[in-house]
N, C-alpha and C positions, 0 to 999 in steps of 0.2 A: 502495497501499500503505500502509494506519493505522501509524503510527508507534503504540507503548507507554512513550514516554520522560517524556511530558509528566507535570508533577507531579501531579494531579486521577484519576490511573488506580487507587493503591492512595490507600487514606487512611492518615495517620500519626497518633498521639498520640492522641488523646481522640480524633479522629474513629471512629478504630477500633470503637466501642463504639458506634455511628449508622448506621452503613450495613451494608448488609443481609449479605452473605457473611460479614462478622465479627464480627454480632454472635453467632455461634456456637461464637466462643472458648470465652468461661466455661462454655458449658454443655457443650462438649464436654467441656473441662478437668476440669470437674463429675464428672462421669459417667463419664468414664474414670479419674477418679481411683477411683469406688467398683465401679468394674467391679475394679480393682486390688485391694480393701481386702478387698472378696467373697471373689474367689477366695483372694487371700492366708490369707485366714481360714481357710477350708478345709481338710481332711484329702484331701494328695494319694497315693495307693494308686501303687506301683511300675505303670510302663510305663502310665502314665495322661497323656494327652496336654495336660492341664492347662501343660505349660511353655508351648505355641505360646499358649496364653490370657495369660499372664503376661508373655511379650514383649510381642503387641501392644499389652498394653492398658500396659505402660514405655513401649515405643516410641512410642508415641500422645500418651504423656502428654507425653514430654520432650520429642518432637515438636514440642506443640502449645506449650506451654509456652515453645521457642523460634521459634516461630513468633509467636507473641504479643509476644516482648519484642521481633525484629526490626520488628514492624508500628509499636507502639508508641513505637520509639528514630526510628523514619523512615529506618530503614537498606532499603528497599523501592522504590527509584524509579528501579532499573534497568529496561532494557527485560524482561529475562527472568523478573521476579519473579509478572508475571502471571499466565504458565503454567506456573512453576514453583508459584506456589501452587491453583492448579488439580491440577496434578499431584500434590500431596502429597497435598490432601482425598484424590484419590480412589483412592491407594493406600491412605492408610488405611481409606475404606471399606472396600476387596475384602479389607484386612486383617478390621478389625472383623467382615464377615460370616462370615470363614473359622472365626473365633475364635467369633463367637457359634453357626453350627450345631457343633462339636466340642466347645462347653461345653454345648451343649444333648443333646447324643445324650450325653455323658460323666453328666450328669444325671439321665435316663433309664434308662441301663444299672446303674445305682450307688444309685437311688431308694429299693431295701428296707437296700442295706448299710452306709448312712452316718449313718441315726437323723433324725429328723425335725427338728431345730436345723441339722445339716450340711445335710442337703437345704432347706432354706428359706433359706440360704443363698447355695444354688447357686439354686434361684430366680430369687431375687435379682439374683444374679450375671449371669443369662438375659435375665431382664427389662430392667437397666442398658444390658448389652452391644447387644442388638439395639435401644434407645435411643441409645447411640452411633454403633450404625451408619448412625442414621438423619441423625443430625446430622451426621457429617462425607458421609453420600453428599448431603445438603442443599446443604452449604459448598460439595463440589465441583462440583455442580451452577449455583449462582450464582456462584463463581467461575471457571464456563467462561464465561459469561455474559458475566460482567465482563471479563472476558480479551478474548473473542471483537469486544465493541463497543470495545472502545479501538483 
């Protein structure tokens, strides 16, 4: 059985900006922040499930920030980190996919009730949410490949 305790399994420091799965940290962080900002700038109507979208965007933004700091500081060299990396990004991808579907549905339903400016903000949030889903999914796939290769 292969051990994942070697120092070259997960990058640390500035090497996280040159390895394939970890290149997605900054785009995930930026796009996730944009989703958070765009959803927060729209009008929330009572009984509107945008609370889930906000939870997902804040959770993933904070999680990605912590993950980036852990990788940058080099605290990711234990044997459980490659699996945890793949798991976190898979959960984030599933969360963002569910939030994207909810956000798209609410945007379609409330198209006429919100006005053109809010509708455009919602459309932007939907697009950014699906882009974030794609980024987290790609990161999860490449992290799983790295985990199984180790």
